[in-house]
PLY file of the C-alpha trace (Angstrom):
ply
format ascii 1.0
element vertex 737
property float x
property float y
property float z
element edge 736
property int vertex1
property int vertex2
end_header
-67.27 20.42 34.30
-69.96 19.39 37.02
-70.12 15.48 35.42
-66.08 15.30 35.88
-66.29 16.49 39.10
-69.11 14.39 40.35
-67.49 11.37 39.42
-63.89 11.84 40.44
-65.75 11.96 44.06
-67.74 8.99 43.04
-65.91 6.82 40.77
-68.29 4.20 39.30
-67.06 0.60 39.92
-68.41 -2.55 39.10
-67.47 -4.86 42.02
-70.81 -6.01 43.32
-71.37 -4.57 46.93
-72.79 -6.09 49.88
-74.94 -4.10 52.49
-74.37 -5.13 56.22
-77.49 -3.81 58.97
-75.12 -0.80 59.98
-76.11 0.87 56.71
-79.97 0.87 57.36
-80.96 4.09 58.88
-84.60 4.77 60.26
-85.74 8.10 60.56
-89.48 9.07 61.91
-91.29 12.01 60.19
-93.66 14.77 61.80
-96.50 13.48 63.35
-99.46 12.52 61.76
-97.19 11.75 58.23
-96.49 8.12 59.32
-93.33 5.94 59.40
-90.43 6.33 56.70
-87.69 4.04 56.80
-84.46 4.50 54.60
-81.40 3.13 53.73
-78.00 4.87 53.56
-75.20 3.61 51.39
-71.60 4.37 53.09
-69.23 6.96 51.82
-71.92 8.11 48.90
-72.15 11.42 50.34
-69.72 12.66 53.03
-71.05 16.31 53.01
-74.13 15.48 54.87
-74.89 13.43 58.03
-76.40 10.10 56.85
-79.19 10.11 59.77
-80.01 13.41 58.69
-80.42 12.50 55.12
-82.55 9.56 56.29
-85.21 11.56 58.00
-85.61 13.73 54.85
-88.63 12.31 52.89
-86.18 12.07 49.76
-83.78 9.95 51.83
-86.46 7.16 52.70
-87.61 4.07 51.00
-90.84 3.30 52.55
-93.77 5.70 53.62
-96.50 4.67 55.54
-99.62 6.80 55.29
-102.40 7.13 57.91
-104.61 6.45 54.85
-102.97 2.99 54.76
-101.03 3.41 51.69
-97.71 1.84 51.63
-95.36 4.16 49.18
-92.29 2.89 48.00
-89.52 5.05 46.70
-87.77 3.54 44.06
-83.90 4.21 43.67
-84.31 2.92 39.97
-86.28 5.01 37.33
-89.23 2.53 35.61
-88.87 2.60 31.86
-90.90 -0.54 31.02
-89.19 -2.67 32.52
-90.96 -3.27 35.57
-87.95 -2.05 38.18
-91.05 -0.35 40.48
-92.74 -3.90 40.86
-89.75 -5.56 41.61
-88.75 -3.30 44.24
-91.94 -3.21 45.50
-92.77 -6.73 45.45
-89.19 -7.06 47.82
-91.03 -4.43 50.30
-94.23 -6.12 49.99
-93.17 -9.70 50.74
-91.09 -8.56 54.17
-93.86 -5.72 55.29
-96.88 -8.36 54.45
-98.46 -5.57 53.09
-101.57 -6.03 50.54
-100.82 -5.22 47.01
-104.15 -2.80 46.91
-102.20 -0.73 49.67
-99.00 -0.42 46.99
-97.77 2.61 45.55
-94.47 3.50 43.70
-92.82 6.82 43.36
-89.46 7.32 41.33
-87.01 8.92 44.00
-83.97 11.00 44.00
-82.23 13.87 45.85
-80.32 11.73 48.35
-77.60 10.16 46.93
-76.97 8.34 50.65
-80.30 6.44 50.20
-80.38 5.98 46.49
-76.90 5.52 45.62
-76.91 2.04 42.91
-75.45 -0.74 45.65
-74.60 -2.54 42.45
-72.30 0.27 41.41
-70.49 0.61 44.88
-73.13 3.05 45.48
-71.09 5.75 44.09
-74.16 7.24 42.24
-77.56 7.11 41.48
-78.78 5.67 38.43
-80.48 2.90 36.37
-78.58 0.53 34.02
-76.76 -2.45 33.23
-79.60 -4.30 34.38
-78.84 -3.72 38.14
-81.81 -2.31 39.23
-83.11 -5.74 41.10
-79.49 -6.53 42.13
-79.29 -3.45 43.77
-82.31 -3.46 45.65
-82.42 -7.28 46.47
-80.87 -6.80 50.11
-81.78 -3.37 51.08
-85.61 -3.02 50.41
-86.11 -6.52 51.76
-84.61 -5.58 55.14
-86.43 -1.87 54.76
-89.35 -4.08 54.59
-88.40 -6.35 57.67
-87.32 -3.10 59.71
-90.81 -1.25 58.90
-92.90 -4.49 60.18
-90.80 -4.77 62.93
-91.84 -1.63 64.29
-95.58 -1.80 63.35
-95.47 -5.23 65.61
-93.39 -3.22 68.37
-95.84 -0.25 68.28
-99.29 -2.33 68.26
-97.63 -4.67 71.53
-96.98 -1.69 73.34
-100.66 0.19 72.48
-102.35 -2.85 73.57
-99.93 -4.29 76.27
-99.30 -7.79 74.58
-96.38 -9.84 73.78
-94.97 -8.61 70.36
-94.70 -12.56 69.46
-98.43 -12.99 69.74
-99.26 -10.59 67.37
-99.33 -11.69 63.58
-99.22 -9.58 60.16
-101.38 -10.25 57.09
-102.12 -8.08 53.78
-101.67 -5.14 55.75
-103.39 -5.62 58.98
-101.88 -6.33 62.46
-103.77 -8.92 64.36
-104.00 -10.35 68.28
-105.52 -13.37 68.25
-105.91 -13.53 71.86
-107.69 -10.51 72.36
-108.97 -9.86 69.28
-107.65 -6.68 68.57
-106.25 -5.53 64.84
-105.17 -2.47 63.52
-104.46 -1.60 59.54
-100.78 -0.51 59.20
-101.93 3.34 58.97
-103.69 3.38 62.13
-100.71 2.30 63.81
-97.78 4.25 61.82
-97.47 7.49 63.85
-97.15 5.32 67.09
-94.69 2.77 64.68
-92.49 6.02 63.98
-91.50 6.55 67.61
-90.25 2.99 68.50
-87.11 2.38 68.80
-85.10 1.08 65.08
-84.23 -2.54 65.51
-80.48 -3.29 65.59
-81.26 -6.74 63.65
-84.24 -8.05 61.97
-84.64 -11.48 59.82
-85.38 -11.67 56.73
-87.93 -14.51 55.41
-86.33 -18.02 54.22
-87.07 -18.85 50.33
-89.53 -21.39 51.89
-91.52 -18.80 53.10
-92.31 -16.51 50.41
-95.70 -15.75 49.18
-94.85 -12.88 46.69
-90.96 -13.12 45.58
-91.09 -15.95 42.67
-94.85 -15.87 42.59
-95.69 -16.08 39.14
-99.49 -15.12 39.68
-97.98 -12.04 41.62
-98.74 -9.07 38.39
-97.50 -5.82 37.89
-99.05 -2.90 39.43
-99.08 -0.51 36.34
-100.72 -2.79 33.67
-104.44 -1.94 34.14
-103.12 2.12 34.35
-101.01 1.51 31.10
-103.61 -0.17 29.38
-106.46 2.46 29.89
-103.44 5.15 29.58
-104.41 6.57 33.12
-100.75 6.12 33.36
-98.65 9.52 33.35
-95.17 9.99 31.45
-93.22 13.42 30.43
-95.04 13.84 27.37
-98.05 13.98 29.64
-96.95 16.43 31.92
-99.77 19.48 31.72
-98.72 22.93 34.12
-100.66 26.06 34.26
-99.20 28.71 31.61
-96.74 25.85 30.28
-94.79 26.48 27.00
-93.90 23.73 24.43
-90.19 23.95 22.88
-89.33 22.42 20.21
-85.67 22.14 19.38
-83.80 23.01 15.81
-80.28 21.20 15.76
-77.48 20.95 13.20
-78.26 18.83 10.18
-75.22 16.90 10.55
-73.25 15.71 13.61
-70.49 18.35 14.73
-71.92 21.12 13.35
-72.65 24.61 15.21
-74.92 27.53 14.88
-73.72 30.26 12.62
-76.83 32.26 11.90
-79.91 32.50 11.66
-83.29 33.92 10.61
-86.56 33.66 13.04
-88.97 35.58 11.07
-91.12 33.00 9.53
-91.41 30.70 12.81
-92.39 34.02 14.50
-95.27 34.17 12.27
-96.40 31.27 12.95
-99.85 31.26 14.89
-98.84 30.13 18.73
-95.51 30.63 18.68
-94.27 33.13 21.30
-90.41 32.92 21.54
-87.38 31.68 19.45
-84.20 31.18 21.53
-80.76 30.05 21.10
-79.12 27.21 23.07
-75.76 25.34 23.36
-77.19 22.64 20.94
-78.94 25.22 18.52
-82.02 26.72 18.83
-85.49 26.13 20.71
-88.99 27.46 19.14
-91.51 27.99 22.34
-95.46 28.05 21.77
-98.42 27.66 22.82
-98.95 24.18 21.60
-96.71 21.56 20.18
-97.78 21.81 16.60
-97.13 25.26 16.57
-94.09 25.03 18.22
-93.35 22.22 15.53
-94.32 24.01 12.92
-92.37 27.04 13.86
-89.00 24.78 13.72
-89.42 23.98 10.57
-89.58 27.33 8.83
-86.58 28.97 10.80
-83.92 29.66 8.44
-80.62 28.39 9.70
-76.86 28.39 8.66
-74.69 26.11 10.22
-70.83 25.94 10.58
-69.65 22.23 9.13
-66.09 22.69 10.46
-65.22 19.53 11.87
-68.60 17.94 11.35
-69.02 14.05 10.24
-69.86 14.20 6.65
-68.90 10.80 5.42
-71.79 8.26 4.71
-72.13 5.14 6.81
-70.86 3.01 4.60
-67.61 5.47 3.73
-66.92 4.95 7.91
-67.80 1.27 7.58
-65.34 1.12 4.63
-62.70 2.92 7.34
-63.01 0.33 10.31
-62.74 -2.42 7.96
-59.48 -1.32 6.65
-58.59 -0.65 10.27
-59.05 -4.71 11.04
-56.51 -6.06 8.34
-53.89 -4.51 10.86
-53.22 -5.24 14.96
-55.36 -3.45 16.88
-54.40 0.00 19.00
-54.74 -2.12 22.37
-54.95 -5.69 23.64
-58.24 -6.25 25.24
-57.38 -9.84 26.47
-54.58 -11.88 25.85
-54.47 -15.63 26.91
-51.79 -18.20 25.87
-50.33 -17.46 22.26
-52.88 -17.04 19.65
-50.13 -16.41 16.98
-48.07 -19.31 17.58
-51.11 -21.47 18.06
-52.89 -20.45 14.72
-49.11 -20.97 13.05
-49.52 -24.63 14.44
-53.31 -25.11 12.97
-54.16 -27.28 10.35
-57.16 -25.68 9.16
-58.37 -21.92 9.67
-61.62 -20.22 9.52
-61.73 -16.44 8.85
-64.73 -14.21 8.61
-65.20 -10.32 8.93
-68.45 -9.12 10.57
-70.05 -5.38 10.16
-72.60 -3.96 12.60
-74.23 -0.39 11.54
-75.17 2.45 14.07
-78.59 1.45 16.01
-80.97 3.69 17.00
-82.85 3.39 20.60
-86.24 4.50 18.93
-88.36 4.41 21.93
-91.98 5.01 21.75
-91.65 8.19 23.83
-89.51 10.90 22.27
-87.22 12.51 24.52
-88.50 15.56 26.76
-87.88 17.21 30.09
-90.06 19.92 32.09
-88.52 22.99 33.78
-90.36 25.24 36.03
-89.07 27.99 38.46
-91.03 28.46 41.78
-89.34 30.91 43.96
-85.67 29.63 44.70
-86.49 26.25 43.55
-86.34 24.91 40.00
-88.28 21.63 39.52
-87.31 19.27 36.70
-89.30 16.45 35.12
-88.20 13.63 32.96
-87.05 10.24 32.72
-83.84 10.87 34.62
-81.91 7.73 34.63
-79.00 9.36 36.67
-81.15 11.97 38.28
-78.18 13.47 40.89
-75.78 13.94 37.96
-78.68 15.53 35.81
-79.32 17.79 38.85
-76.11 19.12 38.96
-75.20 19.76 35.41
-78.90 21.55 35.29
-77.48 23.81 38.38
-74.47 24.44 36.10
-76.40 25.57 33.16
-78.69 27.60 35.39
-75.73 28.95 37.48
-77.27 27.92 40.59
-76.94 25.31 43.59
-77.66 21.66 43.23
-79.47 22.24 46.59
-82.23 24.54 44.40
-83.01 21.46 42.29
-85.81 18.63 42.76
-85.99 16.54 40.15
-89.34 14.67 39.10
-88.32 11.19 38.30
-91.06 10.08 35.26
-91.83 6.72 34.10
-90.72 6.66 30.72
-92.23 5.34 27.78
-88.96 3.30 26.82
-85.29 4.16 27.36
-82.74 1.38 26.36
-79.94 3.32 27.59
-80.56 6.66 25.74
-81.81 8.35 28.82
-78.19 7.62 30.76
-76.21 10.42 29.17
-73.11 11.47 31.04
-73.71 15.44 29.77
-78.02 15.21 30.66
-78.24 16.69 27.20
-82.17 16.75 27.23
-82.25 17.85 30.72
-79.60 20.66 30.20
-81.08 21.90 26.86
-84.50 22.11 28.77
-83.00 24.01 31.59
-81.46 26.26 29.03
-84.53 27.36 27.20
-86.27 28.16 30.73
-83.35 30.52 31.74
-83.43 31.91 28.11
-87.09 33.00 28.75
-86.36 34.37 32.32
-88.84 31.33 33.49
-91.59 33.46 32.99
-93.34 30.75 32.00
-92.80 26.30 32.72
-91.25 24.91 29.69
-91.99 21.49 28.54
-88.74 20.85 25.79
-90.23 17.86 23.11
-87.98 16.62 20.80
-90.14 15.20 17.55
-89.24 11.99 16.42
-87.59 12.93 13.58
-85.11 14.93 16.52
-84.92 11.68 18.55
-83.92 9.50 15.58
-81.17 12.00 14.22
-80.09 13.11 17.40
-77.44 10.46 17.81
-76.34 8.41 20.75
-76.37 5.31 18.79
-75.04 2.12 19.50
-71.61 2.39 18.02
-70.75 0.40 14.35
-68.54 -2.41 14.30
-66.12 -4.34 12.53
-64.78 -7.63 13.77
-62.23 -9.78 12.02
-61.72 -13.20 13.21
-58.87 -15.99 12.17
-59.56 -19.05 14.17
-57.38 -22.47 13.83
-58.24 -26.01 14.12
-55.98 -28.81 14.70
-56.04 -32.27 13.24
-58.42 -33.66 16.16
-60.85 -30.38 15.27
-60.15 -28.58 18.47
-59.85 -25.00 18.77
-56.22 -23.80 18.05
-55.97 -20.03 18.32
-58.58 -17.25 18.17
-57.39 -14.21 16.85
-60.44 -11.31 17.11
-60.10 -7.75 16.19
-62.43 -5.09 16.68
-62.94 -1.60 15.42
-65.21 0.22 17.33
-66.14 4.05 18.41
-65.72 4.27 22.24
-68.60 4.89 24.42
-66.55 5.85 27.11
-63.48 7.66 26.07
-63.85 11.38 26.43
-66.80 11.40 29.39
-66.52 11.31 32.60
-66.66 7.67 33.14
-63.67 7.16 31.01
-61.12 7.29 33.98
-63.13 4.33 35.92
-63.92 2.18 33.04
-61.41 2.70 30.40
-58.00 0.66 31.14
-54.86 0.76 28.95
-56.74 2.30 26.16
-59.81 -0.48 26.26
-63.38 0.64 26.55
-64.63 -2.45 28.58
-67.98 -1.90 26.50
-66.34 -2.16 23.35
-65.25 -6.05 23.88
-67.27 -7.54 26.69
-68.61 -10.63 25.62
-65.66 -11.59 23.81
-62.52 -10.42 26.07
-64.29 -12.18 28.84
-65.37 -15.27 26.99
-66.63 -17.67 29.33
-65.57 -20.30 26.12
-62.39 -22.44 27.47
-60.09 -21.08 24.41
-56.49 -21.47 25.96
-54.84 -19.28 22.84
-56.66 -16.10 22.89
-56.28 -12.82 21.65
-58.69 -9.84 21.38
-57.63 -6.44 20.47
-59.57 -3.31 19.73
-58.72 0.00 17.82
-60.93 3.03 19.04
-62.14 4.73 15.72
-63.08 8.36 15.98
-65.69 10.26 14.17
-68.37 13.24 15.49
-71.23 10.80 15.71
-72.22 10.65 19.15
-72.40 6.96 20.63
-73.84 5.65 23.72
-74.77 2.32 25.54
-77.93 0.33 23.88
-79.49 -2.37 25.37
-76.78 -4.76 26.40
-74.16 -2.57 24.93
-71.39 -4.35 23.36
-72.92 -7.80 23.76
-75.00 -6.81 21.30
-72.71 -7.08 18.19
-69.83 -9.28 20.34
-72.37 -12.04 21.13
-73.33 -12.22 17.47
-69.54 -13.15 16.50
-68.68 -15.43 18.96
-72.09 -17.63 18.93
-71.74 -17.71 14.85
-68.64 -18.35 14.93
-68.83 -21.12 17.58
-71.52 -22.71 15.24
-69.45 -22.58 12.20
-66.65 -24.59 13.83
-69.19 -27.14 14.78
-70.29 -27.44 11.50
-66.59 -27.64 10.23
-65.89 -30.35 12.79
-69.25 -32.21 12.40
-69.74 -31.84 16.14
-73.26 -30.78 17.66
-73.60 -27.09 18.14
-74.80 -27.54 21.82
-72.45 -30.33 22.33
-69.72 -28.42 21.57
-70.68 -25.60 23.49
-70.97 -27.95 26.66
-67.55 -28.76 26.09
-66.24 -25.34 25.93
-68.28 -24.39 29.18
-67.48 -27.49 31.47
-66.52 -25.21 34.28
-69.73 -23.06 34.17
-72.49 -24.75 35.77
-74.92 -22.09 35.93
-74.66 -21.27 32.05
-74.92 -24.79 31.45
-78.08 -25.21 33.26
-79.53 -22.22 30.99
-78.41 -24.05 27.87
-79.21 -27.29 28.93
-82.91 -25.99 29.65
-83.36 -23.99 26.91
-82.26 -27.32 24.42
-84.66 -29.61 26.23
-87.70 -27.37 25.93
-87.01 -26.72 22.40
-86.45 -30.49 21.62
-83.14 -29.82 20.55
-82.27 -32.71 18.08
-85.47 -34.26 17.28
-87.37 -33.91 13.82
-88.62 -31.11 12.45
-91.41 -30.65 10.10
-90.03 -29.89 6.40
-88.67 -26.50 5.74
-88.29 -25.70 9.64
-84.87 -25.70 11.07
-83.10 -24.52 14.10
-80.16 -22.57 15.38
-78.78 -22.78 18.72
-76.84 -19.63 20.97
-76.15 -19.13 24.42
-74.74 -16.03 26.16
-73.59 -14.46 29.73
-74.33 -10.80 30.08
-75.03 -8.75 33.11
-74.82 -11.77 35.46
-77.13 -13.39 33.27
-77.00 -16.59 31.00
-79.50 -17.31 28.30
-79.50 -20.38 26.14
-82.06 -19.69 23.18
-82.74 -22.01 20.01
-84.14 -20.17 17.15
-86.78 -22.13 14.84
-87.39 -20.74 11.30
-89.29 -21.61 8.17
-88.04 -21.10 4.74
-89.53 -19.36 1.83
-88.72 -18.60 -1.60
-84.81 -17.99 -2.25
-83.79 -16.47 1.27
-87.01 -15.22 2.66
-87.68 -16.63 6.24
-89.63 -16.44 9.24
-88.99 -16.99 12.64
-91.66 -18.94 14.07
-90.30 -19.97 17.33
-87.88 -18.92 20.17
-87.22 -21.29 23.26
-85.05 -19.40 25.72
-83.45 -20.57 29.24
-82.81 -18.43 31.52
-80.61 -18.09 35.05
-80.92 -15.17 36.56
-80.81 -16.22 40.43
-83.92 -15.72 41.99
-86.93 -14.73 39.74
-88.48 -12.13 41.76
-91.60 -11.76 39.45
-91.09 -14.37 37.09
-93.86 -13.22 34.79
-92.03 -10.10 34.43
-88.66 -11.99 34.12
-90.66 -13.65 30.92
-92.17 -10.43 29.89
-88.52 -8.92 29.59
-87.02 -11.84 27.65
-90.11 -11.67 25.66
-89.63 -8.12 24.87
-85.62 -8.45 24.37
-86.56 -11.00 21.77
-88.76 -8.41 19.41
-86.35 -5.42 20.15
-83.40 -7.36 19.03
-84.87 -9.43 15.99
-85.78 -5.89 14.71
-82.32 -4.89 14.95
-81.26 -8.08 13.34
-83.76 -8.27 10.46
-83.37 -4.45 9.36
-82.45 -1.68 11.58
-79.69 0.50 10.60
-78.98 3.89 10.94
-78.37 5.44 7.19
-76.07 8.68 6.86
-75.49 10.04 3.51
-73.09 13.37 3.61
-73.40 13.00 7.25
-77.07 13.50 7.75
-79.70 10.71 8.90
-81.55 9.64 6.37
-84.19 7.35 7.97
-85.72 9.39 10.41
-88.91 7.86 11.77
-90.55 4.72 12.04
-91.55 4.39 8.14
-87.28 4.21 7.28
-86.26 3.13 10.35
-88.27 -0.13 10.92
-88.42 -1.66 14.70
-90.27 -5.17 14.58
-94.00 -5.24 13.81
-96.31 -7.33 15.94
-97.21 -9.61 12.93
-93.55 -10.20 12.56
-93.34 -11.40 16.45
-92.27 -15.32 16.82
-93.83 -17.73 19.53
-91.60 -16.92 22.26
-91.28 -19.72 25.53
-89.30 -18.37 28.40
-87.98 -20.85 31.15
-86.29 -20.16 34.20
-83.39 -22.02 36.00
-84.93 -22.77 39.27
-82.57 -20.71 42.19
-82.54 -18.93 45.44
-79.86 -16.89 44.81
-79.41 -13.29 44.74
-81.05 -12.12 41.53
-79.33 -10.84 38.41
-79.64 -8.92 35.68
-82.82 -9.47 33.19
-83.53 -5.89 31.23
-81.08 -6.42 28.96
-79.66 -10.44 28.65
-82.19 -11.62 26.40
-81.04 -9.65 23.23
-77.64 -10.88 22.55
-78.63 -14.47 21.68
-81.36 -13.47 19.64
-79.51 -12.61 16.34
-76.93 -15.39 16.22
-79.42 -17.95 17.43
-81.33 -16.98 14.09
-78.49 -16.92 11.92
-77.39 -20.15 12.75
-80.76 -21.56 12.08
-80.29 -19.84 8.50
-76.99 -21.65 8.21
-78.53 -24.82 8.85
-81.18 -24.06 6.55
-79.20 -22.47 3.51
-75.46 -22.83 4.43
-75.22 -18.89 4.51
-73.21 -17.38 7.07
-74.48 -13.66 7.57
-71.78 -11.68 8.43
-73.17 -8.02 7.49
-75.85 -6.68 9.55
-78.83 -6.31 9.30
-79.87 -9.54 7.50
-82.03 -7.14 4.94
-78.63 -6.01 3.91
-76.38 -9.09 4.42
-78.40 -11.35 2.61
-78.88 -9.08 -0.58
-74.95 -9.41 -0.89
0 1
1 2
2 3
3 4
4 5
5 6
6 7
7 8
8 9
9 10
10 11
11 12
12 13
13 14
14 15
15 16
16 17
17 18
18 19
19 20
20 21
21 22
22 23
23 24
24 25
25 26
26 27
27 28
28 29
29 30
30 31
31 32
32 33
33 34
34 35
35 36
36 37
37 38
38 39
39 40
40 41
41 42
42 43
43 44
44 45
45 46
46 47
47 48
48 49
49 50
50 51
51 52
52 53
53 54
54 55
55 56
56 57
57 58
58 59
59 60
60 61
61 62
62 63
63 64
64 65
65 66
66 67
67 68
68 69
69 70
70 71
71 72
72 73
73 74
74 75
75 76
76 77
77 78
78 79
79 80
80 81
81 82
82 83
83 84
84 85
85 86
86 87
87 88
88 89
89 90
90 91
91 92
92 93
93 94
94 95
95 96
96 97
97 98
98 99
99 100
100 101
101 102
102 103
103 104
104 105
105 106
106 107
107 108
108 109
109 110
110 111
111 112
112 113
113 114
114 115
115 116
116 117
117 118
118 119
119 120
120 121
121 122
122 123
123 124
124 125
125 126
126 127
127 128
128 129
129 130
130 131
131 132
132 133
133 134
134 135
135 136
136 137
137 138
138 139
139 140
140 141
141 142
142 143
143 144
144 145
145 146
146 147
147 148
148 149
149 150
150 151
151 152
152 153
153 154
154 155
155 156
156 157
157 158
158 159
159 160
160 161
161 162
162 163
163 164
164 165
165 166
166 167
167 168
168 169
169 170
170 171
171 172
172 173
173 174
174 175
175 176
176 177
177 178
178 179
179 180
180 181
181 182
182 183
183 184
184 185
185 186
186 187
187 188
188 189
189 190
190 191
191 192
192 193
193 194
194 195
195 196
196 197
197 198
198 199
199 200
200 201
201 202
202 203
203 204
204 205
205 206
206 207
207 208
208 209
209 210
210 211
211 212
212 213
213 214
214 215
215 216
216 217
217 218
218 219
219 220
220 221
221 222
222 223
223 224
224 225
225 226
226 227
227 228
228 229
229 230
230 231
231 232
232 233
233 234
234 235
235 236
236 237
237 238
238 239
239 240
240 241
241 242
242 243
243 244
244 245
245 246
246 247
247 248
248 249
249 250
250 251
251 252
252 253
253 254
254 255
255 256
256 257
257 258
258 259
259 260
260 261
261 262
262 263
263 264
264 265
265 266
266 267
267 268
268 269
269 270
270 271
271 272
272 273
273 274
274 275
275 276
276 277
277 278
278 279
279 280
280 281
281 282
282 283
283 284
284 285
285 286
286 287
287 288
288 289
289 290
290 291
291 292
292 293
293 294
294 295
295 296
296 297
297 298
298 299
299 300
300 301
301 302
302 303
303 304
304 305
305 306
306 307
307 308
308 309
309 310
310 311
311 312
312 313
313 314
314 315
315 316
316 317
317 318
318 319
319 320
320 321
321 322
322 323
323 324
324 325
325 326
326 327
327 328
328 329
329 330
330 331
331 332
332 333
333 334
334 335
335 336
336 337
337 338
338 339
339 340
340 341
341 342
342 343
343 344
344 345
345 346
346 347
347 348
348 349
349 350
350 351
351 352
352 353
353 354
354 355
355 356
356 357
357 358
358 359
359 360
360 361
361 362
362 363
363 364
364 365
365 366
366 367
367 368
368 369
369 370
370 371
371 372
372 373
373 374
374 375
375 376
376 377
377 378
378 379
379 380
380 381
381 382
382 383
383 384
384 385
385 386
386 387
387 388
388 389
389 390
390 391
391 392
392 393
393 394
394 395
395 396
396 397
397 398
398 399
399 400
400 401
401 402
402 403
403 404
404 405
405 406
406 407
407 408
408 409
409 410
410 411
411 412
412 413
413 414
414 415
415 416
416 417
417 418
418 419
419 420
420 421
421 422
422 423
423 424
424 425
425 426
426 427
427 428
428 429
429 430
430 431
431 432
432 433
433 434
434 435
435 436
436 437
437 438
438 439
439 440
440 441
441 442
442 443
443 444
444 445
445 446
446 447
447 448
448 449
449 450
450 451
451 452
452 453
453 454
454 455
455 456
456 457
457 458
458 459
459 460
460 461
461 462
462 463
463 464
464 465
465 466
466 467
467 468
468 469
469 470
470 471
471 472
472 473
473 474
474 475
475 476
476 477
477 478
478 479
479 480
480 481
481 482
482 483
483 484
484 485
485 486
486 487
487 488
488 489
489 490
490 491
491 492
492 493
493 494
494 495
495 496
496 497
497 498
498 499
499 500
500 501
501 502
502 503
503 504
504 505
505 506
506 507
507 508
508 509
509 510
510 511
511 512
512 513
513 514
514 515
515 516
516 517
517 518
518 519
519 520
520 521
521 522
522 523
523 524
524 525
525 526
526 527
527 528
528 529
529 530
530 531
531 532
532 533
533 534
534 535
535 536
536 537
537 538
538 539
539 540
540 541
541 542
542 543
543 544
544 545
545 546
546 547
547 548
548 549
549 550
550 551
551 552
552 553
553 554
554 555
555 556
556 557
557 558
558 559
559 560
560 561
561 562
562 563
563 564
564 565
565 566
566 567
567 568
568 569
569 570
570 571
571 572
572 573
573 574
574 575
575 576
576 577
577 578
578 579
579 580
580 581
581 582
582 583
583 584
584 585
585 586
586 587
587 588
588 589
589 590
590 591
591 592
592 593
593 594
594 595
595 596
596 597
597 598
598 599
599 600
600 601
601 602
602 603
603 604
604 605
605 606
606 607
607 608
608 609
609 610
610 611
611 612
612 613
613 614
614 615
615 616
616 617
617 618
618 619
619 620
620 621
621 622
622 623
623 624
624 625
625 626
626 627
627 628
628 629
629 630
630 631
631 632
632 633
633 634
634 635
635 636
636 637
637 638
638 639
639 640
640 641
641 642
642 643
643 644
644 645
645 646
646 647
647 648
648 649
649 650
650 651
651 652
652 653
653 654
654 655
655 656
656 657
657 658
658 659
659 660
660 661
661 662
662 663
663 664
664 665
665 666
666 667
667 668
668 669
669 670
670 671
671 672
672 673
673 674
674 675
675 676
676 677
677 678
678 679
679 680
680 681
681 682
682 683
683 684
684 685
685 686
686 687
687 688
688 689
689 690
690 691
691 692
692 693
693 694
694 695
695 696
696 697
697 698
698 699
699 700
700 701
701 702
702 703
703 704
704 705
705 706
706 707
707 708
708 709
709 710
710 711
711 712
712 713
713 714
714 715
715 716
716 717
717 718
718 719
719 720
720 721
721 722
722 723
723 724
724 725
725 726
726 727
727 728
728 729
729 730
730 731
731 732
732 733
733 734
734 735
735 736
C-alpha cells in the first residue's frame, strides 16, 4: 500500500525539530513574477534537489507579486482554527507588510518545503495542534529574508546605503532622498539579489503584529458574507455530483445491487461501484441523493460489526476487571502501595463513540486535464493523499495536483491514513473515464454514519490514600480501541502494544504520583476510529481530573491547593492554574444556587486551568453559566484567535459532555443528523473568559487544549452541588442512571 511505503520512508516523529539557517533556500521566479522565498526541511525529499524544489512555486512560502500583493503559501490547512492568519502574521511581522496586502493560499506538492517541522519534517500535515509550532521559526525567517532582499534591491536601484532604507506597511522609503517604492515595484529586482546567509529576527519588544489583540483575522468578512469558498462551493463546467452508497454496518461488503430505480430519477446519469460500495452521479445534488436512496443493494455482513454500542461497552467493562494487556506506565510499585493504603477509592468510567460532526460534510472534487489530475478538498495530509489517489488511478503522484481548500470544520476527521473521501472521489472519476469533473459529496447522514469516531473507552481506577491523606498507589486500567494499530502510523507511534493516543494524559500525567501503573487493553471492532479534537486527552483528562477532585473531597483539601501540591515541579502548569483560579474568584462566596468546579490539564504542550460555574435547577438539572480559563501556550501569536479557539473548544467539549454519543443498534448508527446527535446549541453556550499567561517562548498548541478540562470542570462543579460523581458519559445518560 502506498501509505505504508510513504511512512516507511518518512517516519513520523514527536521530537521537536529545530531548523537552522542552512535550511532556508531562496529561488527566483521568472521575470515579472516577483520574488519567491522558500524553506526546505532537510531529508524530507531525498529524491529531488532542495534548490530545484525551492524555485518551484509549490515549494515557496512567500510570493510578492508585481501588483503589490503578498501571498503566503501555507504549509498548514485552515479548517477554521485560524492557521492561515497565524502564519500570515509571522510573515507580516518580519516583512513589514500591510495587512491589506496579505493573501494566503493552501500549498502542497513539495514536502521539502512543507514538511511539518514539529513532526520532524517527514510529512506535510496539519494536526496535533502543531501548525504554529511548525511555522514559528521558518515563516518569520522567510519574511525577514524577503525583507532584506527588497531592501538590498532598493539600495542598489537608488544607489544609497541599505541601512538608510526604512520599510513600513509594504513600502520602502529612503528619507534623505525622498524616494519610495512599493514591494510590488521592487519585486523583480529583489528576485535577482543574493540570498542573505544570515538575517536577524525582531525581538519581542519590536513586535507590532505578533501578540497584538487588535490584529484581527483576514477571513472574517468573507466568512460572514458567504464569499469564502469551501470544497462544497466548487463549481466546474460540466461537473457531475456523486453521492455514495455505503454498507449499513461497519465491515459490510457489497454483494449485489439493482440500479434501475436510481437511473430512473431525472438528472441521474450513472451508477458506479467503488471499493467502499456504490456512487450515484447526477447533474445536481438532489438528484444524486434521491438516486442513492433508490438503490437496492444487498450487503455481505460476514465479519461486520452487528453489536449494539451498549454491548460493545459491556465487553469493555468486563475487560478492565482484569489486568491490562500492556503496561503503558509504571512508577514505583502501585500494587504494594495500594496494599499499604488505609483507604481505597474505586471508580469505573465509560465514554461513548463520538462523531466529529463538522458543519461541512466530507467531499472532494476531481478533474483530469490531459495528463494531470486535480483534486480539490480539505487535504489535511496532502502529499499522502496525492500518493493514495495516484495509486487508485494507476498513475504517478507527479501527475496529481492538490488544491488545499479551507474546510468547514475538521477536528481530526480530514486526517485519515487511507485518504478515504479523496480515494473514493478518484475511483468515481476513473469509473466514468474522466468524461466530466466529479464532486463527491457525502450527505450529513453518510458523514455521521461513516465512522472514524473518537474511540469508546472504559477506565477503571483504584487509588489508595494513606493515614495522612496522601496518595498511596494509583492503578489505572483502560480498555479502548486503538486508533493507530493496523495503520501506517503503527510503527512509529505504537510501542510494545501501547498506542500513545489511548493513554496520553494518564500515562504521562504531570502529577507527582510515585506509585503509578497504567495498563491498556486494545479492544477490536470493525467500527473505524480516529483522532478527535484532543484525541486521548478527551477521556483521560476527565478521569484524572475528576479523581483528583474526589481525592480532595475525601481528604478535606481544597481542589486547587491539592493540584498545586502535586504539580510543584511544573511552573508553567501552575501559572495556568493560578491565573484561572484568580480570575474566577476561586474561594470567594457565590450567590445561592451557584457552584464551582476546577480542572487543569496539559495537552499538545499547552497547559489550561479551568473553572466552571453552574447554577442548579430542579432535580439534577443544571446550567453552565460561566467558564474561566487560564492558558499557558507560549507566545500568543494572535491573542484574539487564542481566545476564539478556547471559546470554541468549550462549546465543542461541552456539547460532547452533556449529550453527544454515537449509538449503534444491531451495528447500525441510530442518530445520523443533528436532530438525534445534538452538538451544543447557541443558547446553551456559557459566558467564557480566556486569560493568557504572558510569555515570549515559542508557541505551543491551541486548537485542542481547551477541550480536555471542560468536562471534568463541569463534573466537579456538579459534584460540589449534589455530591454525585458522573462516571457514565454523556451526562444525559449518566445522570439518568
